[in-house]
C-alpha positions in Angstrom: 16.8 64.9 48.0 14.8 62.3 46.0 11.6 63.3 47.8 12.1 66.9 47.0 12.6 66.0 43.3 9.4 63.9 43.3 7.3 66.8 44.8 8.5 69.2 42.2 7.5 66.6 39.4 4.0 66.1 40.8 3.4 69.9 40.9 4.5 70.2 37.3 2.2 67.4 36.2 -0.8 69.0 38.0 -0.2 72.3 36.4 0.1 70.6 33.0 -3.3 68.8 33.4 -4.9 72.1 34.5 -3.6 74.0 31.5 -4.6 71.2 29.2 -8.1 71.1 30.7 -8.5 74.9 30.2 -7.2 74.6 26.6 -9.7 71.8 25.9 -12.5 73.9 27.4 -11.6 76.9 25.2 -11.5 74.8 22.1 -15.1 73.7 22.8 -16.3 77.3 23.3 -17.4 79.9 20.8 -15.2 82.9 20.3 -17.6 85.2 22.1 -17.7 83.1 25.2 -14.0 82.8 25.1 -13.7 86.6 25.0 -16.2 87.0 27.7 -14.4 84.6 29.8 -11.1 86.4 29.1 -12.6 89.6 30.2 -13.9 88.1 33.4 -10.4 86.7 34.0 -8.9 90.2 33.5 -11.4 91.7 35.9 -10.7 89.1 38.4 -7.0 89.7 38.1 -7.5 93.5 38.5 -9.6 93.0 41.6 -7.1 90.6 43.1 -4.4 93.1 42.4 -6.4 95.9 44.0 -7.1 93.7 47.0 -3.4 92.9 47.3 -2.6 96.6 47.3 -5.2 97.3 49.9 -3.8 94.5 52.0 -0.3 95.9 51.6 -1.3 99.4 52.6 -3.2 98.0 55.6 -0.1 96.0 56.6 2.0 99.1 56.2 -0.4 101.1 58.5 -0.6 98.3 60.9 3.2 98.1 61.0 3.4 101.9 61.6 0.9 101.6 64.4 2.8 98.7 65.9 6.1 100.7 65.8 4.4 103.8 67.3 2.9 101.6 70.0 6.3 100.2 70.7 7.8 103.7 71.0 5.0 104.8 73.3 5.5 101.7 75.4 9.2 102.4 75.5 8.7 106.0 76.5 6.2 105.0 79.1 8.7 102.5 80.5 11.5 105.1 80.5 9.2 107.7 82.2 8.1 105.1 84.8 11.8 104.2 85.5 12.7 107.9 85.7 9.8 108.5 88.1 10.9 105.5 90.2 14.5 106.8 90.2 13.3 110.3 91.2 11.3 109.0 94.0 14.3 106.9 95.2 16.6 109.9 94.9 14.2 112.1 96.9 13.9 109.4 99.5 17.7 109.0 99.6 18.1 112.8 99.9 15.7 112.9 102.7 17.5 110.0 104.5 20.9 111.7 103.9 19.5 115.0 105.1 18.1 113.5 108.2 21.2 111.4 108.8 23.4 114.5 108.2 21.4 116.5 110.6 21.6 113.8 113.3 25.3 113.3 112.7 25.9 117.1 112.8 23.9 117.3 116.0 25.7 114.4 117.6 29.0 116.1 117.0 27.9 119.5 118.2 30.2 120.6 121.1 29.4 124.2 120.7 28.4 126.8 123.3 24.9 128.1 123.2 24.1 131.3 125.0 20.4 131.6 125.6 18.7 135.0 125.7 19.1 136.5 129.2 16.1 137.4 131.3 16.2 141.2 131.8 13.9 143.8 133.5 11.3 145.3 131.2 12.6 148.8 131.6 16.1 147.8 130.4 14.6 145.9 127.5 12.5 148.9 126.6 15.8 150.9 126.4 17.3 148.4 124.1 19.2 146.2 126.5 17.1 143.1 125.7 18.0 139.5 126.6 19.3 138.9 123.2 21.6 142.0 123.4 23.1 140.8 126.7 23.7 137.3 125.3 25.3 138.8 122.2 27.6 141.0 124.3 28.7 137.9 126.4 29.3 136.1 123.1 31.4 139.0 121.8 33.6 139.0 124.9 34.0 135.2 124.8 35.1 135.3 121.2 37.6 138.1 122.0 39.1 136.0 124.8 39.3 133.0 122.5 41.2 135.0 119.9 43.6 136.3 122.5 44.5 132.9 123.9 47.8 131.4 122.7 48.0 127.7 123.0 49.2 124.8 120.8 46.7 122.4 122.4 44.2 120.9 119.9 40.6 121.8 120.6 39.5 118.1 120.3 41.6 117.3 123.4 39.4 119.3 125.8 36.8 117.5 127.9 34.3 120.3 127.1 35.3 121.9 123.8 33.4 124.6 122.1 36.4 126.1 120.3 35.0 128.9 118.2 31.5 127.5 117.9 29.7 130.1 120.1 26.2 131.2 119.2 23.2 133.0 120.7 20.0 131.2 120.8 16.9 133.2 120.0 13.5 131.4 120.8 11.3 130.6 117.9 7.5 130.4 118.0 5.7 127.4 116.5 7.2 124.4 114.8 9.9 125.2 112.2 13.0 123.7 110.6 15.0 125.7 113.1 13.1 124.2 116.1 13.6 120.7 114.7 17.3 121.3 114.2 17.5 122.7 117.7 15.7 119.6 119.1 18.2 117.3 117.3 21.2 119.2 118.7 19.8 119.2 122.2 18.8 115.5 122.0 22.0 114.1 120.4 24.7 116.8 120.8 27.0 117.8 123.6 26.2 121.5 123.6 27.1 123.7 126.6 24.1 125.9 127.4 24.5 129.2 129.2 21.5 130.7 130.8 21.3 133.9 132.9 19.4 136.9 134.0 19.9 140.6 134.7 17.9 141.9 137.7 17.8 144.9 139.9 19.2 145.0 143.4 19.1 147.6 146.2 22.4 149.1 145.0 22.0 148.7 141.3 21.9 145.6 139.1 23.2 142.1 139.1 24.2 139.8 136.3 24.1 136.0 136.8 25.1 133.3 134.4 25.0 129.6 134.9 26.4 126.7 132.9 23.9 123.9 132.5 22.9 122.7 135.9 26.0 124.2 137.6 25.3 127.1 140.0 26.0 130.5 138.5 28.3 133.3 139.4 26.7 136.6 140.2 28.3 140.0 139.7 26.8 143.2 141.1 27.4 146.9 140.3 25.8 150.0 139.0 23.8 150.1 135.8 26.5 152.4 134.4 29.0 149.6 134.7 27.0 147.0 132.9 29.9 146.4 130.5 32.2 145.5 133.3 29.6 143.1 134.8 29.2 141.4 131.4 33.0 141.1 131.1 33.2 139.5 134.5 30.3 137.2 133.5 32.1 136.1 130.3 35.3 135.4 132.2 33.4 133.3 134.7 31.9 131.3 131.8 35.3 130.8 130.2 36.8 129.8 133.6 34.0 127.2 134.2 33.7 125.7 130.7 37.3 125.9 129.4 39.7 126.1 132.5 42.9 125.3 130.6 42.2 127.8 127.9 41.3 130.3 130.4 44.6 129.8 132.2 46.4 130.3 128.9 44.4 133.4 128.3 45.4 134.8 131.7 49.0 134.0 130.9 48.9 135.6 127.4 47.4 138.8 128.8 49.8 138.8 131.8 52.9 138.4 129.5 51.7 141.3 127.3 51.0 143.6 130.3 53.8 142.4 132.6 51.2 141.7 135.2 52.4 139.2 137.9 48.9 138.7 139.3 47.8 137.3 135.9 50.5 134.6 136.1 49.5 133.8 139.6 45.8 133.5 138.6 46.7 131.3 135.7 48.8 129.0 137.9 45.9 128.7 140.4 43.6 127.5 137.6 46.2 125.0 136.4 46.7 123.6 139.9 42.9 123.1 140.2 43.1 121.1 137.0 46.0 119.0 138.4 43.9 118.2 141.4 40.6 117.5 139.7 41.0 117.4 136.0 41.2 114.5 133.5 44.5 112.8 132.6 44.8 115.1 129.6 44.1 118.2 131.7 46.6 117.2 134.3 49.3 116.6 131.7 48.8 119.9 129.9 48.6 121.7 133.3 51.9 120.2 134.4 53.4 121.4 131.2 51.9 124.9 131.6 53.1 125.1 135.2 56.6 124.0 134.1 56.6 126.8 131.5 55.6 129.3 134.1 58.4 128.2 136.5 60.9 128.5 133.6 59.8 132.1 132.9 60.1 132.8 136.7 63.7 131.7 136.6 63.2 128.3 138.4 64.7 126.3 135.6 65.2 123.1 137.5 61.7 123.3 138.9 60.5 123.8 135.3 62.3 120.7 134.1 60.9 118.6 136.9 57.3 119.8 136.2 57.5 119.2 132.5 58.9 115.7 133.1 55.8 115.1 135.2 53.7 116.1 132.3 55.4 113.6 130.0 55.2 110.9 132.7 51.4 111.6 133.0 50.9 111.3 129.2 54.0 110.1 127.3 52.5 111.1 123.9 52.0 114.7 124.9 54.4 117.0 123.0 55.9 118.7 126.1 59.3 117.8 124.7 59.6 121.2 123.0 59.1 123.0 126.3 61.5 120.6 128.0 64.2 121.1 125.4 63.9 124.9 125.6 64.4 124.8 129.4 67.3 122.4 129.2 68.8 124.8 126.7 68.5 127.7 129.1 70.5 125.5 131.6 73.1 124.8 128.8 72.4 121.0 129.2 73.2 120.3 125.5 73.2 116.5 125.9 69.7 116.6 127.4 68.6 119.0 124.7 69.8 116.7 122.0 68.0 113.6 123.5 64.8 115.6 124.1 64.8 116.9 120.5 65.3 113.4 119.2 62.4 112.2 121.3 60.3 115.0 120.0 61.2 114.2 116.4 60.1 110.6 117.0 56.9 111.6 118.6 55.9 114.2 116.0 56.7 111.9 113.0 55.4 108.6 114.4 52.6 109.5 116.9 49.6 111.4 115.7 48.1 111.6 119.2 50.2 114.6 120.4 47.0 116.6 121.1 48.4 119.6 119.2 46.4 121.5 116.7 47.5 120.8 113.1 49.2 124.1 112.3 51.0 124.2 115.6 52.2 120.6 115.2 53.6 121.5 111.7 55.4 124.5 113.1 56.6 122.6 116.2 58.0 119.8 113.9 59.9 122.4 111.8 61.2 124.2 114.9 62.3 120.9 116.4 64.3 120.1 113.2 65.9 123.5 113.4 67.0 123.1 117.0 68.1 119.5 116.4 70.3 120.7 113.5 71.9 123.3 115.7 72.7 120.7 118.3 74.5 118.6 115.7 76.4 121.5 114.2 74.4 121.5 110.9 74.1 125.3 111.0 73.2 125.7 107.3 70.2 123.4 107.7 69.2 125.2 110.9 69.2 128.5 109.0 67.1 127.0 106.2 64.6 125.7 108.7 64.4 129.1 110.3 63.7 130.7 106.9 60.9 128.3 106.3 59.6 129.0 109.8 59.1 132.7 108.8 56.3 131.6 106.5 55.0 128.5 108.2 51.3 128.4 109.3 51.0 128.2 113.0 54.5 129.4 113.7 53.4 132.3 116.0 54.2 130.3 119.1 57.7 129.4 118.0 58.7 132.2 115.6 60.4 134.1 118.4 62.8 131.3 119.6 63.3 130.2 115.9 64.5 133.7 115.2 67.2 133.6 117.9 68.2 130.2 116.6 68.7 131.7 113.2 71.0 134.3 114.7 73.1 131.6 116.4 73.2 129.6 113.1 74.6 132.6 111.2 77.3 133.1 113.8 78.2 129.4 113.7 78.4 129.7 109.9 81.1 132.4 110.4 78.9 134.6 108.1 78.9 138.1 109.5 76.6 139.5 106.8 74.1 136.8 107.7 74.4 137.8 111.3 73.7 141.5 110.6 70.8 140.7 108.3 69.0 138.5 110.8 69.8 140.9 113.7 68.2 143.7 111.8 64.9 141.9 111.2 63.5 140.6 114.5 59.9 139.2 114.3 57.1 141.5 115.5 56.3 139.1 118.4 59.8 138.9 119.8 58.9 138.4 123.5 60.5 137.8 126.8 62.7 135.9 127.3 63.8 135.6 123.7 64.4 139.4 123.6 67.2 138.8 126.1 68.4 135.6 124.4 68.8 137.6 121.2 71.4 139.8 122.8 73.3 136.7 124.1 73.1 135.0 120.6 74.5 138.2 119.0 77.5 138.3 121.4 78.2 134.6 120.7 78.0 135.4 116.9 80.5 138.2 117.4 82.9 135.8 119.1 82.5 133.1 116.4 83.0 135.5 113.6 86.0 137.3 115.1 84.1 140.5 115.9 84.5 140.5 119.7 85.4 144.1 119.7 82.2 145.2 118.0 79.2 146.0 120.1 75.6 145.3 118.9 73.2 147.7 120.5 69.7 146.5 120.9 66.7 148.9 120.8 64.8 149.3 124.1 62.1 146.8 124.7 58.6 148.1 124.4 57.0 145.3 126.5 56.7 145.4 130.3 58.8 142.7 132.0 57.3 140.6 134.8 59.2 140.9 138.2 60.5 137.3 137.6 62.5 138.6 134.7 65.3 139.5 137.0 65.6 136.0 138.4 65.6 134.4 134.9 68.1 136.9 133.7 70.4 136.0 136.6 70.4 132.5 135.2 71.2 133.7 131.7 74.0 135.9 133.1 75.9 133.0 134.8 75.2 130.4 132.1 75.4 132.3 128.9 76.7 135.9 129.3 79.4 135.2 131.9 81.2 132.5 129.8 81.1 134.8 126.8 82.4 137.8 128.8 85.2 135.6 130.1 86.2 134.3 126.6 86.2 137.8 125.2 88.5 139.0 127.9 90.8 136.0 127.3 90.8 136.8 123.5 92.1 140.3 124.4 94.7 138.8 126.8 93.0 139.8 130.1 93.3 136.4 131.7 93.0 137.6 135.3 89.6 139.1 134.6 88.6 136.1 132.4 89.3 133.6 135.2 87.5 135.8 137.8 84.4 135.6 135.6 84.6 132.0 134.3 85.4 130.6 137.8 82.0 131.8 139.0 80.0 129.8 136.3 78.3 126.5 137.2 79.8 123.2 136.4 76.6 121.7 135.0 76.8 124.0 132.0 78.3 122.7 128.7 79.4 126.1 127.3 80.9 127.0 130.7 83.1 123.9 130.7 84.1 124.4 127.0 85.0 128.0 127.5 87.1 127.2 130.6 89.1 124.9 128.4 89.4 127.5 125.6 90.6 130.2 128.1 93.3 127.8 129.5 94.3 127.0 125.9 94.6 130.7 125.0 96.8 131.1 128.1 98.8 128.0 126.9 97.9 126.1 130.1 97.6 122.8 128.2 97.0 120.6 131.2 94.1 122.8 132.4 92.7 122.9 128.9 92.7 119.0 128.7 91.1 118.8 132.1 88.2 121.0 131.2 87.7 119.4 127.8 87.6 116.0 129.3 84.8 117.2 131.6 83.0 118.9 128.8 83.1 115.7 126.7 81.8 113.6 129.6 79.0 116.1 130.2 77.8 116.2 126.6 79.3 113.2 124.8 76.8 113.2 121.9 77.3 116.8 120.7 80.3 117.7 118.6 81.3 121.1 120.1 83.6 120.0 122.9 85.5 117.7 120.6 85.9 120.5 118.1 87.1 122.9 120.7 89.5 120.3 122.1 90.9 119.8 118.6 91.3 123.5 118.2 93.4 123.6 121.5 95.6 120.7 120.4 96.1 122.4 117.1 97.3 125.5 118.9 99.6 123.3 121.0 101.2 121.8 117.9 99.7 118.3 118.4 98.4 117.9 114.9 97.7 114.2 115.2 95.9 114.6 118.5 93.9 117.5 116.9 92.9 115.3 113.9 91.8 112.6 116.3 89.4 115.0 118.0 88.2 116.5 114.7 87.5 112.9 113.5 85.3 112.3 116.5 83.5 115.7 116.1 82.9 114.8 112.4 81.4 111.4 113.3 79.0 113.0 115.7 78.2 116.1 113.5 79.0 115.2 109.9 77.6 118.6 108.6 79.6 120.7 111.2 82.0 122.7 109.2 84.4 123.8 112.0 86.1 120.4 112.6 86.4 119.8 108.8 88.1 123.2 108.2 90.5 122.8 111.1 91.2 119.2 110.0 92.3 120.7 106.7 94.6 123.2 108.5 96.1 120.3 110.5 96.8 118.3 107.4 98.5 121.4 105.8 100.7 121.6 108.9 101.6 118.0 108.3 102.5 118.9 104.6 99.5 117.0 103.3 97.8 119.8 101.4 96.6 117.3 98.8 94.5 115.7 101.5 93.5 119.0 103.0 91.7 120.0 99.8 89.0 117.4 100.3 88.3 118.6 103.8 88.1 122.2 102.7 85.8 121.3 99.8 83.5 119.3 102.1 83.5 122.1 104.8 82.4 124.6 102.1 79.2 122.6 101.6 78.1 123.4 105.1 79.6 126.9 105.6 79.8 128.4 102.1 80.4 132.0 103.2 83.3 131.4 105.7 86.1 133.7 104.6 88.9 131.9 106.5 87.8 128.6 104.9 88.3 129.9 101.4 91.5 131.6 102.4 93.0 128.3 103.7 91.6 126.4 100.7 93.4 128.7 98.3 96.6 128.4 100.3 96.4 124.6 100.1 95.8 124.8 96.4 99.0 126.8 96.0 101.0 124.1 97.9 99.3 121.5 95.7 100.5 123.3 92.6 97.1 124.6 91.4 97.6 128.4 91.3 94.6 129.1 89.0 92.2 127.4 91.3 93.9 129.1 94.3 93.2 132.4 92.6 89.5 131.6 92.5 89.4 130.8 96.2 91.3 133.9 97.1 88.8 136.0 95.1 86.0 134.4 97.0 87.7 135.0 100.3 88.3 138.7 99.5 84.6 139.2 99.1 83.8 137.7 102.5 84.3 138.7 106.1 87.8 138.2 107.4 89.6 139.1 110.6 92.4 141.6 110.4 94.9 138.8 110.7 93.3 136.8 107.9 93.0 139.8 105.7 96.7 140.5 106.1 97.5 136.8 105.3 95.3 137.0 102.2 97.2 140.0 101.0 100.5 138.1 101.5 99.5 134.8 99.8 97.4 136.1 97.0 99.6 139.0 95.8 102.2 137.1 93.9 99.6 134.8 92.4 96.7 137.1 91.8 
C-alpha cells in the first residue's frame, strides 16, 4: 500500500515539473510564437484524434472479420462433422443391409420352384416352364390352405410353410441375382426342378426335390392339369410328409373317403419308422386320432400315450382327454386336462402354432371346468371360444361342451339357444355327440319327455362311423335311455338296458345307482355309488348323485356328508349346494339352508328349482318379502310340472 502511494506521488511531481517547464517556456516567448505553438498543438491534437478514430474503425473491422472468420470456421466444422456422420450412416446402412440380407438368407426355409424344362412347341402355345412352375405352386398353396393341423411350422425338419415361390432366371449380375446367391449359399431352401417331355403315348411330367430322384407321371396332353396335380402331391409328400398326411385326412373327412384315411396312416407309419423324434411323436398322435375316429378307443389311448412318451412336452393331452372322454373315463380326463393345463401354461415348447395353442388352452380350461362341475365357467369359456383366433380345430367339441354346460346349469333356455346355433364346422363325431349332449340336457333339466330333432347331416360319414357310434351307444346313449325309462317307472326296460353297459364307464356306474335309487333299492344304489366313487374319486358327480339318493331315502345327515365331499372336490358345482340346502330344510334348519342356496345361485343363476326352494326357506325363516322376490324369479324360469305346482302352492298366500 505504501509503495502504491509513493508511485502516485512521483507521477504527480513529474507532471508538475513538466507543466512548470512549459509555463516558463511560454513566459519567455513572444505572443505570436505562443499562438503559433498553440495552433500546432491543436493540429497535433486533431491529428491524434483522427488517428485514434481510424484505429478504432480498423479495430472494429478487424473484430468483425474475426467474428466472421469464427463463424465460417464453425460452419466448416459442423459441415465436416455432418459429412463424417453421413458417411458413417451410409456405411452403417450398408453393413445393416448386408447383414439383414445375410440373416434373412440364413433363415430362409422356403420352397423354390424353378422353371420347368418344356418342349418348344408347348412353350410356343403358352405352356412355358414358368407357367408349369406357377401351376405347381398354385396347387401346393391350395393343399397348404386345406390342411388342418395345430402343429407349429417351426417344428418340421423341412419347413417351408407358406413361403413358396417360382424362380425365374435373370441375365447378368443384378440385385436379384446377389440376393438369390445369398439365399442359396446361407439358406435352407428346398429347390424343386422338373421337366415336361413327350413320350410315345403323350407327355410326362417329372419333378425332383434337390438331389432326390424325382417322381414321373405320364398321360395325354389333354390331362396336363391332372399330371401337374399329381406332381404337386408328390412334392408335398416328399418335402412335408406329416402335413401331407394331415391334408389327406382333412380331405378324407370332408369327402367320407376311407382310402384317404388309409393313405394318411401309411404316411404316418413311414414317419414313425424313419422320421425324427418330433415326427414320430406327432405321427403317433395322428395315428391315435385316427384309431379313435375308427372306433378303436383303447387303441387310440395307447397310441397317444406313446406320443407323449416319445416327447413329453408334446401337447397330445388334448387328444388323449377327448378319447378318454369318449370312454367315460372321467378320472383320467381330469388328470389329463390338469396335465395339459400345466404344459400349456409352463412349457412353451409344445410345438403348437400360436393361435392353436391359445385356442387349445381355452378349450382345456372349458373341459377342465366341466369335469369339476364349474358349468358356468365352462359356458363362459365356450362363449370366448366362439371368437378366439385359431379355434377352428376345437370349435366343434367346444360347442358340444357348451350344450352340456347349459344342461348341467338346469337352464333350458340356454340349452335351446345353444342347440339352435351349431358352428358351421360341426363335424363327425361331434355331430353325433351333440345329440347325446342334448338328451343329457333334457334329463338334467327335467325334459325327458321332450325330443330334440337334429337336422340331417350334410357330410358323408366314413365306414368307421358305425363302429364309433356303437361305442357311443353303449357308453353314453344306453345309460341315458335306461335312466329315462326309470324316470317314467319302466324299471324292467331300464335294467335290461343299463345291465348291458360296460363297468369301466363312470356315467354307467352312476346311472346304475340312480336307477336303483328310483326303484328304492337302497342297497343296490349304495353298491353302485361305491364303485362309481372308486372309479372316479376326484370328480364330484358320483358323490352328488349318492347324496341325492340318500336324500330320497330320508338319510339327511348321510346326504349332507356326501354333498360336503362333492363341494370340496367341486366348489363351484351348484347341485350339491342346492341339495344340501334342501337337506338342511328337512332338518328344520332353513336359516342355514339360505347360505347354501345363495352360494349355489352364484354358479347356476337360472335354475328355477333353486330359486323356488330358496323362497321356501325364506318363508320358514320369517322373511316373506325376500321370499316373494325369489318366487318371482322362479316363476320366470323353467320348472318341472311338479315344481310349478309347488310354486303355485307356496307363493299364492304370500304373493
